C-alpha positions in Angstrom: -79.2 -78.6 205.5 -77.5 -81.2 203.3 -77.2 -84.8 204.2 -73.9 -84.6 205.8 -75.0 -82.0 208.3 -78.2 -83.9 208.9 -76.2 -86.9 209.7 -73.8 -85.3 212.0 -76.6 -83.7 214.0 -78.4 -87.1 214.4 -75.0 -88.8 215.4 -74.7 -86.0 218.1 -78.1 -86.6 219.3 -77.4 -90.3 219.6 -74.2 -89.9 221.4 -75.7 -87.6 223.9 -78.5 -90.1 224.5 -76.2 -92.9 225.0 -73.9 -90.7 227.3 -76.9 -89.7 229.4 -78.6 -93.0 229.5 -76.4 -95.7 228.5 -74.2 -98.2 230.4 -71.5 -96.4 232.3 -73.0 -93.0 232.3 -72.6 -92.6 236.0 -69.0 -93.5 235.7 -68.6 -91.1 232.8 -70.2 -88.2 234.9 -67.7 -88.9 237.7 -64.9 -89.0 235.4 -65.7 -85.6 233.9 -66.1 -84.2 237.4 -62.5 -85.6 238.4 -61.1 -84.3 235.2 -62.5 -80.8 235.8 -61.2 -80.7 239.3 -57.7 -81.9 238.1 -57.7 -79.1 235.5 -58.6 -76.5 238.1 -55.8 -77.9 240.3 -53.1 -77.9 237.6 -54.3 -74.4 236.6 -54.1 -73.0 240.2 -50.7 -74.7 240.7 -49.3 -73.3 237.5 -50.6 -69.8 238.5 -49.1 -70.0 241.9 -45.8 -71.1 240.5 -45.7 -68.3 238.1 -46.6 -65.7 240.8 -43.8 -67.2 243.1 -41.3 -67.0 240.2 -42.2 -63.3 239.6 -42.0 -62.6 243.5 -38.7 -64.2 243.7 -37.3 -62.4 240.5 -38.6 -59.1 241.8 -37.2 -59.7 245.4 -33.8 -60.8 244.0 -33.0 -57.4 242.5 
């Protein structure tokens, strides 16, 4: 492992430690959950829209 890889590994460990224990960690966890839920809603909304367009196109013929 060269110096750069070791440096990046240590930075990742430090960032994850700050993320878990640092100031605002609770808010960050909440924000991640909200983002995950919004992503799921947008995905399902898109899926329903595509399904609706396909059904409409098939029924139109």
